[in-house]
C-alpha positions as CSV (number, residue, x, y, z in Angstrom):
1,M,-54.6,209.1,-89.9
2,F,-58.1,209.1,-91.1
3,W,-57.7,212.4,-93.0
4,I,-54.4,211.1,-94.6
5,A,-56.2,207.9,-95.7
6,N,-59.1,209.9,-97.2
7,L,-56.7,212.3,-99.0
8,L,-54.9,209.3,-100.5
9,V,-58.3,207.9,-101.6
10,A,-58.9,211.1,-103.4
11,V,-55.5,211.1,-104.9
12,V,-56.3,207.6,-106.3
13,A,-59.6,208.8,-107.7
14,A,-58.1,211.8,-109.5
15,P,-56.1,210.0,-112.1
16,H,-59.1,207.9,-112.9
17,I,-61.1,211.0,-113.7
18,Y,-58.2,212.1,-115.9
19,F,-58.1,208.6,-117.6
20,L,-61.9,208.9,-118.3
21,I,-61.3,212.2,-120.0
22,L,-58.3,211.0,-122.1
23,E,-60.0,207.7,-123.1
24,M,-63.5,209.0,-123.7
25,F,-62.9,212.5,-125.2
26,L,-59.2,212.8,-126.1
27,W,-58.3,209.5,-127.4
28,T,-57.9,210.7,-131.1
29,K,-56.7,214.2,-130.2
30,P,-53.0,215.2,-129.9
31,L,-52.8,214.7,-126.1
32,G,-54.4,211.2,-126.2
33,L,-52.2,210.1,-129.1
34,K,-49.1,211.4,-127.2
35,T,-50.1,209.9,-123.9
36,F,-50.8,206.4,-125.2
37,R,-48.3,206.6,-128.0
38,N,-50.9,205.8,-130.7
39,S,-51.0,206.7,-134.3
40,I,-54.2,208.4,-135.5
41,E,-55.1,205.2,-137.4
42,K,-54.7,202.9,-134.4
43,A,-56.5,205.4,-132.2
44,T,-59.5,205.8,-134.6
45,D,-59.7,202.0,-134.9
46,S,-59.8,201.5,-131.1
47,A,-61.8,204.7,-130.1
48,V,-65.0,202.8,-129.1
49,L,-62.9,200.4,-126.9
50,A,-61.0,203.3,-125.3
51,A,-64.3,205.0,-124.6
52,N,-65.5,201.9,-122.9
53,Q,-62.4,201.7,-120.9
54,G,-62.7,205.3,-120.0
55,L,-66.2,204.7,-118.6
56,Y,-64.9,202.0,-116.3
57,N,-62.3,204.4,-115.1
58,G,-65.0,206.8,-114.4
59,F,-66.9,204.2,-112.4
60,L,-63.9,203.6,-110.2
61,A,-63.4,207.2,-109.6
62,A,-67.2,207.7,-108.8
63,G,-67.1,204.8,-106.4
64,L,-64.1,206.2,-104.5
65,I,-65.7,209.7,-104.4
66,W,-69.0,208.1,-103.2
67,G,-67.0,206.5,-100.4
68,L,-65.4,209.8,-99.5
69,L,-68.7,211.7,-99.4
70,H,-71.1,209.1,-97.8
71,A,-72.4,210.1,-94.4
72,S,-72.2,206.8,-92.7
73,P,-68.7,206.1,-91.7
74,G,-69.1,202.3,-91.6
75,F,-70.6,202.1,-95.0
76,A,-68.2,204.7,-96.4
77,F,-65.4,202.4,-95.3
78,Q,-66.9,199.5,-97.1
79,I,-67.3,201.4,-100.2
80,K,-63.8,202.8,-100.2
81,T,-62.4,199.3,-99.5
82,F,-64.3,197.7,-102.3
83,F,-63.4,200.4,-104.9
84,L,-59.7,200.5,-103.7
85,L,-59.6,196.6,-104.2
86,C,-61.1,197.1,-107.7
87,V,-58.4,199.6,-108.5
88,I,-55.7,197.2,-107.2
89,V,-57.0,194.4,-109.2
90,A,-57.2,196.6,-112.4
91,G,-53.7,197.8,-111.8
92,V,-52.2,194.3,-111.3
93,Y,-54.0,193.2,-114.4
94,G,-52.8,196.1,-116.5
95,A,-49.2,195.6,-115.2
96,A,-49.4,192.0,-116.3
97,T,-50.9,192.6,-119.7
98,V,-50.0,196.2,-120.8
99,S,-47.1,197.9,-118.8
100,R,-45.4,197.2,-115.6
101,R,-45.6,201.0,-115.0
102,I,-49.4,200.6,-114.3
103,L,-48.5,198.7,-111.0
104,Y,-46.7,201.8,-109.7
105,V,-49.1,204.4,-111.1
106,Q,-52.4,202.7,-110.2
107,A,-52.1,199.6,-108.0
108,A,-49.5,200.8,-105.5
109,P,-51.1,204.1,-104.5
110,A,-54.4,202.3,-104.1
111,A,-52.8,199.5,-102.0
112,L,-51.2,202.3,-99.8
113,A,-54.5,204.0,-99.5
114,L,-56.2,200.8,-98.5
115,I,-53.6,200.1,-95.8
116,L,-53.9,203.5,-94.4
117,L,-57.7,203.2,-94.6
118,W,-57.6,199.9,-92.6
119,L,-55.1,201.4,-90.0
120,A,-57.3,204.6,-89.6
């Protein structure tokens, strides 16, 4: 169960790395425009905000990866718990303010990973 929980933590971290890349580097490029359904004008006007948001997604991924790599199992558990809770809160907020889809893409996998982590 421990390995499954850690695998799911890694699965939760991976999209946040992708979001970082999309929001920080590809926001005004064709992939970023298509992914977020933005016009070039809207994307250009919001590029700094998107980069900031991408940075925060990177912090979430970094925290989860830190938890996966930390040598102390007890502290690693605390790190993963904290960052999974952060992802869940961000996902719930995003679902309430942007798109309900965020609840299923971001918050639900993090909640499942948290449950498995606690059961392991």
